[in-house]
C-alpha positions, 0 to 999 in steps of 0.5 A, spaced: 138 899 810 144 902 813 151 898 815 152 896 821 158 894 825 160 888 826 163 888 831 167 894 833 173 891 837 178 889 833 175 891 826 181 889 822 180 882 823 177 877 818 171 875 822 169 882 824 167 884 818 164 892 817 157 890 815 152 886 819 150 880 814 142 881 815 140 877 809 145 871 811 141 865 812 146 862 816 149 867 823 157 867 824 158 862 828 161 867 834 153 870 834 150 862 835 148 861 843 148 855 845 145 851 850 145 856 857 144 855 864 138 860 862 135 855 855 135 856 849 133 862 845 125 862 844 122 868 841 115 866 843 115 865 851 108 868 854 107 876 855 109 878 862 103 881 867 108 887 869 105 892 873 103 898 871 106 904 876 103 911 875 109 916 877 104 922 878 101 918 884 106 914 886 106 916 893 099 913 894 098 907 898 096 904 891 101 906 887 106 904 893 103 897 893 104 896 886 111 898 886 113 893 891 109 888 888 112 888 882 120 890 885 120 883 889 116 879 883 119 881 876 124 886 879 121 891 874 115 895 872 112 900 867 112 906 869 106 912 867 105 919 868 112 920 868 111 927 865 115 927 859 111 928 853 109 924 848 112 928 843 118 929 847 119 921 847 118 921 840 124 926 839 128 921 843 127 916 838 128 920 832 134 922 833 136 915 835 133 913 828 136 919 824 143 917 827 143 909 824 140 911 818 147 915 817 151 912 812 156 907 816 162 912 815 159 917 819 157 913 824 164 911 824 166 918 827 163 916 834 166 909 833 169 906 839 175 905 841 179 898 842 179 898 850 174 903 851 167 903 853 164 909 850 162 910 842 159 906 837 160 899 835 159 892 837 161 887 843 167 889 847 171 882 846 174 880 853 173 872 852 175 867 846 169 864 847 165 870 848 158 869 844 157 876 841 151 880 841 147 881 834 147 889 836 150 895 836 150 900 841 151 908 841 154 908 849 155 915 852 157 918 858 152 924 860 154 925 867 158 927 871 159 932 866 167 932 866 166 926 864 163 927 858 166 925 851 164 930 847 168 928 841 164 921 840 157 925 841 154 924 834 154 932 831 149 929 825 143 929 826 145 936 828 140 936 835 142 929 838 146 932 843 141 937 846 136 932 845 141 927 849 142 932 855 135 935 856 132 927 855 138 925 861 136 931 866 128 929 865 130 921 866 135 923 872 128 926 876 124 920 875 130 915 878 130 920 883 124 919 885 124 912 885 129 912 890 125 916 895 119 911 893 123 904 894 126 907 900 119 908 902 116 902 901 122 899 905 120 903 910 126 906 911 128 912 916 131 916 911 127 916 905 134 919 901 139 912 903 139 910 896 139 918 893 146 919 897 148 913 894 147 915 887 147 923 888 153 927 886 158 925 883 154 918 880 155 916 872 149 917 868 150 914 862 145 913 855 145 907 851 142 907 844 142 900 841 140 898 835 138 890 833 138 889 825 133 883 822 136 876 823 134 871 819 136 866 824 133 869 830 132 862 833 140 861 833 142 869 836 140 874 841 141 881 840 142 881 847 145 876 851 141 874 858 144 878 864 142 883 869 144 890 869 150 893 874 146 899 875 142 902 881 136 903 876 135 902 869 130 906 865 128 903 858 125 907 852 122 900 849 121 901 840 115 903 839 112 897 835 117 891 835 118 887 841 124 884 843 125 884 850 125 878 855 125 877 862 126 872 867 122 869 873 121 863 876 126 860 871 122 861 865 122 866 861 117 872 858 115 877 854 115 884 856 109 888 852 110 894 848 107 901 851 109 906 846 110 911 851 111 908 857 118 906 861 120 900 863 124 901 869 128 895 872 132 895 878 140 894 877 144 889 881 148 895 886 140 896 889 138 889 889 145 889 894 143 895 897 135 892 898 139 886 901 136 882 896 129 883 898 128 886 891 130 883 885 134 885 879 132 882 873 135 877 868 133 879 862 135 879 854 134 881 847 131 877 842 132 879 834 126 880 828 126 877 821 124 882 818 124 889 822 130 893 825 129 893 833 132 900 837 131 902 844 135 907 849 136 906 856 139 909 861 143 907 866 145 910 873 151 908 877 155 911 884 162 914 883 167 907 883 169 909 889 162 909 893 161 903 897 156 899 896 153 894 901 146 892 905 143 898 908 143 896 916 136 897 917 134 891 912 140 887 915 137 882 922 137 875 925 131 874 920 134 876 914 142 876 915 147 880 910 146 877 904 152 880 900 159 883 900 160 891 900 164 892 894 167 898 890 167 899 882 162 893 881 160 895 874 167 893 872 166 886 875 159 886 873 161 886 866 167 882 865 162 876 869 157 878 863 161 877 857 163 871 860 156 868 862 157 868 869 153 872 874 156 877 878 152 878 884 152 870 885 160 872 885 159 877 892 154 873 895 156 872 902 
């Protein structure tokens, strides 16, 4: 097993060792999850019946109905018929696996600096009482192009950058299709209303997440309960290992693995734009006692100066404006996440 960072922040401190203690019977105290408003760690809730939507038929009445139902109830859906070949999806997984299998000193070439959001490492520490995730991430900005920090992009494997760029272009096209379809389900006059918020100047970020085995998966979480700060998130799950859970009606459900499907969920900024009609789901990741789990998420966010507020057509006397208009929501959301707060609740009117 290759070495993992634990976590990258303040690596010189004694409580932030460089090797993830994958064989430890008792996790370090800063990883142990206490009882929260979202319940305790439970690795075996029931399986979620999340709708499967065929993107190749997305604008048919049946698929639009599935999409509408999924976003009202779950806030997410499994996407098939997306046009990305199974072989290319497997290649994306392969470059991720090759990277995490590198010696620790090689991965450290992409090490995230203290106070930075990009690069490879564990949690950014923003609170003394913060519970840490049993996870290492490689986070890279892909668009806008001038914001790429290529010094953090791995040179090993040699085709990592080429693969990530091609994958990002394919995923951005899928996101654009979904934005139009969501506008259609809401019967908005302008099908491009969301695209205008997430168009030129928007940020597209890739996050490769690696969850090492943990002998006490009943005590830690790979990723704490949260909602995404994005417009939409497109997640490529591990091909075999479950771990993602989504919360619905105050209960947790396991998200099934469909090997070559994408799990697409709304982020907070789309819930704001939709004035709460569609939901940004609370979700988390559990750990496995025997196997490493990996995933690749793509997040799209508006430019920081872009105002995000409920679309006027979705505000009326029956459904008044639920959220304030905000800028740079991403930074605010991340602070709330690490402190165990729900950002959407903080901007409700």
